[in-house]
C-alpha positions in Angstrom: 72.3 71.0 68.6 72.3 74.4 67.0 75.5 76.4 66.8 75.7 79.0 69.7 76.0 82.6 68.8 79.3 84.3 69.3 77.6 87.5 70.8 74.3 89.1 71.3 73.4 91.3 68.1 72.6 94.0 70.4 76.1 94.0 71.8 77.6 95.0 68.3 75.1 97.9 68.2 75.6 98.9 71.7 79.5 99.7 71.2 78.6 102.5 68.8 76.4 104.2 71.3 77.2 106.6 74.1 78.8 104.3 77.0 76.8 105.4 80.0 78.2 102.4 81.8 81.6 104.1 81.9 80.2 106.7 84.2 81.2 105.9 87.9 77.9 105.3 89.8 79.0 106.7 93.1 80.1 110.2 91.9 77.0 110.3 89.7 74.9 109.7 92.7 76.6 112.5 94.6 76.2 114.8 91.7 72.5 114.0 91.7 72.3 114.9 95.5 74.2 118.2 94.9 71.8 119.1 92.0 68.9 118.2 94.4 70.2 120.8 96.8 70.5 123.4 94.2 67.0 122.6 93.0 65.5 122.9 96.5 67.2 126.2 96.9 66.9 127.9 93.6 64.4 125.8 91.7 65.2 122.7 89.5 66.6 123.7 86.0 66.6 127.3 86.9 69.9 127.8 85.0 68.0 126.7 81.9 65.4 129.2 82.4 67.5 132.3 83.2 71.0 131.2 81.9 74.3 131.7 83.9 77.2 134.0 83.8 80.5 132.1 83.1 82.6 134.0 85.8 80.2 133.3 88.5 80.5 129.5 88.1 84.2 129.8 87.4 84.5 131.5 90.9 82.3 129.1 92.5 84.3 126.1 91.1 87.6 127.3 92.2 86.3 128.2 95.7 85.4 124.5 96.2 88.7 123.2 94.6 90.9 125.6 96.5 89.2 124.7 99.8 89.6 120.9 99.0 93.3 121.5 98.1 94.0 123.1 101.2 92.7 120.2 103.2 89.1 121.1 103.7 87.2 117.9 102.2 83.5 118.7 103.2 81.8 121.9 102.4 80.5 123.4 105.6 77.4 124.9 104.0 76.1 121.8 102.4 77.9 118.9 104.0 79.0 117.6 100.7 82.5 116.9 99.4 84.0 120.0 97.9 85.0 118.1 94.7 81.3 117.1 94.0 80.3 120.7 94.4 83.0 121.9 92.0 81.9 119.1 89.5 78.3 120.3 89.9 79.1 124.0 89.2 80.8 122.8 85.8 77.7 120.7 84.9 75.5 123.6 85.3 77.9 125.8 83.3 78.2 123.3 80.5 74.4 122.7 80.4 73.8 126.5 80.0 76.2 126.3 77.1 74.2 123.7 75.4 71.1 125.9 76.1 72.7 129.0 74.5 72.0 131.3 77.4 75.5 131.3 79.0 76.7 134.9 79.3 80.5 134.9 78.1 82.2 137.4 80.4 85.6 136.0 80.1 88.4 138.5 79.9 90.4 139.5 76.7 92.4 136.6 75.6 96.2 136.5 75.3 97.1 137.2 71.6 98.7 133.7 71.1 96.8 131.9 73.8 98.7 129.9 76.3 101.5 128.0 74.9 101.8 125.0 77.3 104.4 123.4 75.2 106.7 126.5 76.0 105.9 126.3 79.8 106.3 122.6 79.9 109.8 122.9 78.3 110.6 125.5 81.1 109.4 122.9 83.7 111.7 120.2 82.2 114.7 122.6 82.4 114.0 123.3 86.0 113.8 119.5 86.8 116.9 118.9 84.7 118.7 121.7 86.7 117.6 120.1 90.0 117.6 116.5 89.5 117.8 115.5 93.2 114.3 116.7 94.4 113.9 117.4 98.1 111.0 115.6 99.6 107.8 117.6 99.7 106.5 118.9 103.0 103.0 117.0 103.1 100.3 117.2 105.7 99.9 113.4 105.5 103.6 113.1 106.6 103.4 115.3 109.6 104.5 113.6 112.9 101.7 112.8 115.2 103.6 114.5 118.0 106.2 117.1 117.2 109.2 117.4 119.3 109.2 120.4 121.7 112.2 122.0 119.8 110.8 121.1 116.4 112.6 123.0 113.4 110.4 125.1 111.2 109.8 124.0 107.8 112.2 124.7 104.8 110.2 127.7 103.9 111.4 129.6 106.9 115.0 128.7 106.3 115.6 130.9 103.4 119.0 129.0 102.6 118.6 128.5 98.9 121.3 126.0 97.7 124.0 124.8 99.9 126.7 122.2 100.0 126.5 119.4 102.3 129.1 120.0 105.1 132.0 117.5 105.6 132.2 116.7 109.3 135.7 117.4 110.8 137.6 114.7 112.6 137.5 117.0 115.7 133.7 117.0 115.5 133.4 113.4 115.0 135.7 112.8 118.1 133.4 115.2 120.1 130.4 113.4 119.1 132.2 110.0 120.1 132.9 111.3 123.5 129.4 112.6 124.0 127.9 109.1 123.3 130.3 107.1 125.2 128.7 104.9 127.8 125.4 104.7 126.0 124.4 101.1 126.3 122.8 100.4 123.1 123.3 97.8 120.4 124.5 99.1 117.0 121.2 97.8 115.5 119.2 100.1 117.8 121.1 103.2 117.0 119.4 105.9 115.0 118.8 105.5 111.3 116.1 107.2 109.1 112.6 106.0 110.2 111.3 104.9 113.6 113.8 103.2 115.9 112.8 100.9 118.7 114.5 102.5 121.8 115.7 100.5 124.8 112.9 99.9 127.3 112.2 102.8 129.5 109.7 105.3 130.6 109.2 108.5 128.8 109.7 111.8 130.6 107.1 114.6 130.8 109.4 116.1 128.2 108.5 114.0 125.1 111.8 114.4 123.4 113.9 112.1 125.7 113.8 108.6 126.7 114.7 108.9 130.6 117.6 106.6 131.2 119.9 108.9 133.3 120.0 112.4 134.7 122.9 113.0 132.3 121.4 114.3 129.0 124.1 112.7 127.1 122.8 109.2 127.9 119.1 109.9 126.9 117.5 109.1 123.5 116.4 112.1 121.5 114.0 112.5 118.6 115.6 113.8 115.3 114.9 117.5 115.0 114.1 117.4 111.3 110.5 118.2 110.4 108.4 115.0 110.3 111.1 112.6 111.2 110.6 110.3 114.1 113.9 108.7 114.3 115.5 108.6 117.8 119.0 108.2 118.9 121.9 109.7 121.2 122.2 113.6 121.1 124.8 114.5 118.4 124.3 118.4 118.2 127.3 119.7 120.3 126.5 122.2 122.9 122.7 121.3 122.6 120.6 118.4 123.8 119.2 117.7 120.4 119.7 114.8 117.9 119.7 114.5 114.1 119.5 111.0 112.3 121.9 109.9 109.6 119.4 111.2 106.9 119.4 114.5 108.2 123.1 114.8 109.4 123.8 118.0 107.6 121.3 119.7 109.9 123.9 119.4 112.7 125.7 122.3 111.1 122.7 124.5 110.9 122.6 127.7 113.1 119.7 129.4 114.7 118.6 132.7 113.2 120.4 135.6 114.9 117.2 137.5 115.3 116.4 137.1 119.1 112.8 135.9 118.8 113.3 133.6 115.8 113.8 129.9 116.0 114.5 129.3 112.3 117.7 127.4 111.5 119.8 127.1 108.4 123.2 126.9 106.8 125.6 130.0 107.7 124.9 132.7 105.2 127.0 135.6 106.5 130.4 135.9 108.0 131.7 138.5 110.4 135.0 138.7 112.1 135.5 135.1 111.1 132.4 134.0 112.8 129.5 132.4 110.6 126.1 133.4 111.5 122.6 132.7 109.9 119.7 135.0 109.2 116.5 133.6 107.8 114.7 135.2 104.9 112.2 136.9 107.0 115.1 138.6 109.1 117.7 139.0 106.3 118.0 142.7 106.9 118.3 142.3 110.9 121.1 144.5 112.1 122.8 142.0 114.5 125.6 144.4 115.1 123.3 146.9 116.8 121.5 144.2 118.8 124.8 143.5 120.6 
């Protein structure tokens, strides 16, 4: 019986050629459709005949990328994905470069170019300075139903850095008095994440589980943006609740500007009273408003 070959001779030659097999098929098909659309509108290979201007395709590419990054996946005009439309503009641009008819209208270069090593070092320094990164506010993490008194995002707080407050014994005692009589097992009390509340029917007001006419004996959604934890109210003087993961928000104050609902840590003191003004209303004259 003849000895079998270890490999096809063509395989050895093939590995030295352009690996078309490495190109993903579906994006390639989508690019073909995008090029078909362009050909039907402007004439196939028109860019080879008349050339292109770099700034035009740079702008077109960024329009699609920015639209996609801001949450719009499909281009309204073509019905195609913005990412594919962006790739198609770059393919046309690169093809025109190969043809030698691409008009270079790029701006004057920086004398020393863009030193990414320098900027990367700056990024590393920022990360080292703030090692405990706050979780980003992402569209995908937004709650399906926001509580009626949902706090605004961190962008509106304008609080900068702050030290997590230490809850006084008096405050702890007050919270204990508020939750007295709430017949929930310890494992059902609020923790970060969704909590299974005791059986009951939701009121028209979606922030509380109707167990009693007394607001102290209701279950409330955590008021932190995007958090769906529930538990007994713990914000003294207000029918709201913050879970253990967002306990520091219990000490936050509403912005003193009458129509603003932003909240944050106290950033101003007057006559011994701590007050908060968000970054939008930091110059608000609260003295005159009284």
